[in-house]
TORLUMBA-412494 format. One record per residue (C-alpha): residue in one letter; y, x, z; residue number from 1. Coordinates in steps of 0.1 Angstrom, whole numbers, plus 2048, in hexadecimal, padded with zeros to 3 digits. Example, Ala and Ser with C-alpha at 12.3 -4.5 7.8 and 13.67 -1.06 7.14 Angstrom:
// TORLUMBA-412494
r: a; v: 7D3; u: 87B; w: 84E; k: 1
r: s; v: 7F5; u: 889; w: 847; k: 2
// end
This chain:
// TORLUMBA-412494
r: x; v: 40C; u: 627; w: BD5; k: 1
r: x; v: 415; u: 604; w: BDF; k: 2
r: x; v: 428; u: 5F3; w: BC7; k: 3
r: x; v: 425; u: 60C; w: BA9; k: 4
r: x; v: 419; u: 5F9; w: B8A; k: 5
r: x; v: 412; u: 611; w: B69; k: 6
r: x; v: 415; u: 635; w: B6E; k: 7
r: x; v: 42F; u: 651; w: B78; k: 8
r: x; v: 439; u: 661; w: B58; k: 9
r: x; v: 43B; u: 685; w: B66; k: 10
r: x; v: 417; u: 683; w: B75; k: 11
r: x; v: 40C; u: 677; w: B55; k: 12
r: x; v: 41D; u: 693; w: B3F; k: 13
r: x; v: 40C; u: 6AA; w: B5C; k: 14
r: x; v: 3EB; u: 69E; w: B55; k: 15
r: x; v: 3EB; u: 69E; w: B2C; k: 16
r: x; v: 3F7; u: 6C4; w: B33; k: 17
r: x; v: 3DA; u: 6CD; w: B44; k: 18
r: x; v: 3C3; u: 6B9; w: B30; k: 19
r: x; v: 3D2; u: 6CC; w: B10; k: 20
r: x; v: 3CD; u: 6EC; w: B23; k: 21
r: x; v: 3A9; u: 6E4; w: B2A; k: 22
r: x; v: 3A8; u: 6DE; w: B04; k: 23
r: x; v: 3B5; u: 700; w: AFF; k: 24
r: x; v: 39F; u: 712; w: B18; k: 25
r: x; v: 37E; u: 700; w: B0C; k: 26
r: x; v: 389; u: 707; w: AE6; k: 27
r: x; v: 38F; u: 72E; w: AEE; k: 28
r: x; v: 36D; u: 72E; w: B00; k: 29
r: x; v: 35D; u: 71F; w: AE8; k: 30
r: x; v: 369; u: 736; w: ACC; k: 31
r: x; v: 363; u: 751; w: AE4; k: 32
r: x; v: 33B; u: 74D; w: AE8; k: 33
r: x; v: 334; u: 741; w: AC5; k: 34
r: x; v: 340; u: 766; w: AB8; k: 35
r: x; v: 32D; u: 778; w: AD6; k: 36
r: x; v: 30F; u: 75F; w: AD0; k: 37
r: x; v: 310; u: 768; w: AAB; k: 38
r: x; v: 315; u: 78D; w: AB0; k: 39
r: x; v: 2FB; u: 796; w: AC9; k: 40
r: x; v: 2DE; u: 7AE; w: AC4; k: 41
r: x; v: 2C1; u: 79A; w: ACA; k: 42
r: x; v: 2A2; u: 793; w: AB0; k: 43
r: x; v: 286; u: 77E; w: AB4; k: 44
r: x; v: 27B; u: 75B; w: AB6; k: 45
r: x; v: 290; u: 754; w: AD3; k: 46
r: x; v: 2AF; u: 764; w: AC7; k: 47
r: x; v: 2A9; u: 74B; w: AA9; k: 48
r: x; v: 2A7; u: 72E; w: ABE; k: 49
r: x; v: 2C2; u: 735; w: ACF; k: 50
r: x; v: 2DB; u: 73F; w: AB3; k: 51
r: x; v: 2CC; u: 723; w: A9B; k: 52
r: x; v: 2C5; u: 707; w: AB5; k: 53
r: x; v: 2D0; u: 70C; w: AD6; k: 54
r: x; v: 2F3; u: 71B; w: AD3; k: 55
r: x; v: 2FE; u: 704; w: AB7; k: 56
r: x; v: 2F6; u: 6E7; w: ACD; k: 57
r: x; v: 307; u: 6F3; w: AEA; k: 58
r: x; v: 326; u: 6FB; w: AD1; k: 59
r: x; v: 327; u: 6D8; w: AC7; k: 60
r: x; v: 324; u: 6C9; w: AED; k: 61
r: x; v: 342; u: 6E0; w: AF6; k: 62
r: x; v: 357; u: 6D1; w: AD5; k: 63
r: x; v: 34F; u: 6B3; w: ADE; k: 64
r: x; v: 35C; u: 6B8; w: B03; k: 65
r: x; v: 37B; u: 6C7; w: AF5; k: 66
r: x; v: 381; u: 6A9; w: ADA; k: 67
r: x; v: 379; u: 692; w: AFB; k: 68
r: x; v: 395; u: 6A1; w: B09; k: 69
r: x; v: 3AD; u: 69F; w: AF0; k: 70
r: x; v: 3A8; u: 678; w: AEA; k: 71
r: x; v: 3AF; u: 673; w: B12; k: 72
r: x; v: 3CD; u: 68A; w: B10; k: 73
r: x; v: 3DC; u: 675; w: AF5; k: 74
r: x; v: 3D3; u: 659; w: B04; k: 75
r: x; v: 3E8; u: 665; w: B23; k: 76
r: x; v: 402; u: 66B; w: B0D; k: 77
r: x; v: 402; u: 648; w: AFE; k: 78
r: x; v: 404; u: 63B; w: B21; k: 79
r: x; v: 41D; u: 651; w: B2F; k: 80
r: x; v: 433; u: 645; w: B11; k: 81
r: x; v: 42E; u: 621; w: B14; k: 82
r: x; v: 434; u: 622; w: B38; k: 83
r: x; v: 455; u: 634; w: B2E; k: 84
r: x; v: 45D; u: 618; w: B15; k: 85
r: x; v: 456; u: 5FC; w: B2E; k: 86
r: x; v: 46B; u: 60D; w: B48; k: 87
r: x; v: 486; u: 60F; w: B32; k: 88
r: x; v: 48A; u: 5E8; w: B2D; k: 89
// end
């Protein structure tokens, strides 16, 4: 957009909403997979490695992604509010 400095608060609200939805989806997926990973009938060294090493690593990575997206969402909301305040003056 020529001449636009800042952001469109409506677009920012939409983006923040989509980010929040993505966070919710990742958290729900992580919880669902965690329940399944811990209850699957599987024994032996491969199962032990998956349950005690691999899955916890994947779970941590998913949790970090969700947390990062939450931070982005908070920043988008902050930038949106600043734009609204600036535009009001």
